[in-house]
C-alpha positions in Angstrom: 71.6 -70.4 21.8 68.3 -71.2 22.4 65.5 -68.4 21.8 63.7 -67.0 25.2 60.2 -66.0 25.1 59.6 -62.3 25.7 58.4 -61.4 28.9 57.0 -58.2 30.0 59.1 -57.1 33.2 57.2 -56.0 36.4 57.9 -52.3 35.7 56.3 -52.5 32.1 53.0 -51.6 31.5 50.9 -54.6 30.4 48.4 -52.7 28.4 49.1 -51.9 24.6 47.5 -48.2 23.5 44.3 -49.2 21.9 43.9 -49.0 18.1 40.9 -47.0 16.8 38.7 -49.1 14.9 35.2 -48.9 15.8 32.1 -46.9 17.8 28.6 -47.7 18.5 26.1 -45.1 20.0 23.7 -46.5 22.6 20.6 -45.5 24.4 19.6 -47.6 27.5 21.7 -50.1 26.7 20.2 -50.6 23.2 22.8 -50.0 19.8 21.4 -47.1 17.9 24.5 -47.1 15.3 27.7 -47.9 14.2 30.6 -45.1 13.4 33.7 -44.7 11.7 34.8 -41.7 13.6 34.0 -40.0 16.8 35.5 -36.8 17.8 35.4 -34.2 20.6 35.5 -36.6 23.6 37.1 -34.0 25.7 36.7 -31.7 28.6 38.4 -28.4 29.2 38.2 -26.1 32.1 38.6 -22.1 32.2 41.5 -20.9 34.0 40.8 -18.3 36.6 43.8 -16.3 38.2 44.0 -15.0 41.3 46.9 -12.1 41.9 47.9 -11.6 45.5 51.2 -10.2 46.5 53.2 -12.4 49.4 54.1 -11.1 52.7 57.5 -9.9 51.2 55.9 -7.6 48.4 56.5 -10.2 45.4 53.5 -10.4 43.1 52.2 -13.9 43.1 49.8 -15.4 40.6 47.8 -18.3 41.3 45.7 -20.3 38.8 42.7 -22.6 39.6 40.3 -24.4 37.5 37.2 -22.3 36.7 33.9 -23.3 34.6 33.8 -26.7 32.8 33.7 -26.7 29.0 32.5 -30.4 27.4 33.1 -30.4 23.8 30.5 -31.6 21.4 30.8 -35.0 20.2 30.5 -35.5 16.4 29.9 -38.8 14.8 30.3 -39.6 10.7 29.4 -43.0 9.3 28.2 -44.6 5.9 24.6 -43.6 5.2 22.0 -46.6 6.2 18.9 -47.3 6.0 18.0 -46.6 9.6 16.1 -43.4 10.3 16.5 -43.2 14.0 18.9 -40.6 14.1 17.0 -38.3 11.9 13.9 -38.9 14.1 15.6 -37.5 17.5 17.0 -34.7 15.3 13.2 -34.3 14.4 12.3 -34.5 18.7 14.4 -31.1 18.6 12.9 -29.6 15.7 9.8 -30.3 16.7 10.2 -28.6 20.3 10.2 -31.7 22.2 13.5 -31.0 24.0 12.7 -32.4 27.2 12.1 -35.9 25.1 14.9 -35.4 22.7 17.8 -35.1 25.9 19.1 -38.8 26.2 21.5 -40.0 28.3 24.0 -42.1 25.8 26.9 -44.1 25.2 29.7 -43.7 23.3 31.6 -47.3 23.2 34.8 -48.1 21.4 35.2 -51.5 20.2 38.7 -53.2 19.1 39.3 -55.1 15.8 38.0 -58.4 17.7 34.6 -56.2 18.6 35.3 -56.2 22.3 34.3 -53.5 23.9 37.6 -51.7 25.4 36.6 -48.0 25.9 33.3 -46.6 27.2 32.2 -42.7 27.5 28.8 -42.0 29.1 27.1 -38.6 28.1 24.2 -36.9 30.0 21.4 -34.8 28.4 22.3 -35.4 25.0 21.1 -33.9 21.8 21.3 -34.0 18.3 22.3 -30.4 17.5 23.2 -31.0 14.0 22.7 -33.8 11.5 23.4 -33.8 7.9 23.5 -36.1 5.0 26.1 -37.0 2.2 27.1 -34.6 -0.5 26.6 -36.9 -3.8 28.4 -36.2 -6.8 27.6 -38.0 -9.8 31.1 -38.8 -10.8 32.6 -39.9 -7.7 32.6 -43.2 -6.0 33.4 -42.3 -2.7 31.0 -43.9 0.3 28.2 -41.9 0.9 28.8 -40.4 5.0 26.1 -38.7 7.0 27.2 -36.9 10.1 25.8 -35.8 13.7 26.8 -33.6 16.3 25.5 -34.0 19.9 25.5 -31.3 22.6 25.8 -32.7 26.2 25.7 -31.3 29.3 28.6 -33.9 31.2 30.1 -37.2 30.3 32.1 -39.8 32.3 34.7 -42.1 31.1 34.4 -45.6 32.1 36.2 -48.9 32.0 34.8 -51.9 30.7 34.5 -54.6 33.2 34.3 -58.1 32.4 30.6 -58.5 33.7 29.8 -55.4 31.3 31.6 -57.5 28.4 30.3 -60.2 29.0 26.3 -58.9 29.1 27.2 -57.0 25.9 28.6 -60.2 24.5 25.7 -61.7 24.8 23.2 -59.0 23.4 25.3 -58.8 20.4 25.4 -62.8 20.0 21.6 -62.8 20.6 21.2 -60.4 17.5 23.3 -61.9 15.1 21.9 -65.1 15.5 18.2 -63.2 15.0 17.0 -63.4 18.9 16.3 -59.9 18.7 14.2 -58.5 15.9 15.9 -55.4 13.6 12.4 -53.4 15.1 13.7 -53.7 18.8 17.3 -52.7 18.0 16.5 -49.5 16.1 12.9 -48.2 17.7 13.1 -44.9 19.3 
């Protein structure tokens, strides 16, 4: 009996779940940093209960969405020589909140470094940043962490035109067409 190639039926989902691999943070389409983990990509709602009485006298409880709550987004990565995130945090501590609030994006990449998911954040600012906890007897990678507060988020899909433009930007960067200062300048 000859082997039959596997084919998806019309009812099966053609999109496999995404493997978590790597994330990047962008401001205005410019890469600010790469991260090994991101958490807090979520929204929750307060639940408001309305207690009423039906015409027959039975109590009824209706639940509806109340105030929206956006989770703080936490990033972690190995320490690099870039100070851009620390400078951004410095704007907050120096009282420049209007300048510190930024629209930014978290982009999840596949193992082939293709963009597969995107979250846009509005009026984000660093509420926490920390460096590594060095130990003389450890050979672990030094990790720095940052937490962003924000006022809203939007989950977007990656379109083919977005992917092509980002692939061109990454290619230009890798081939030296964009200087390091252009990529990390605040």
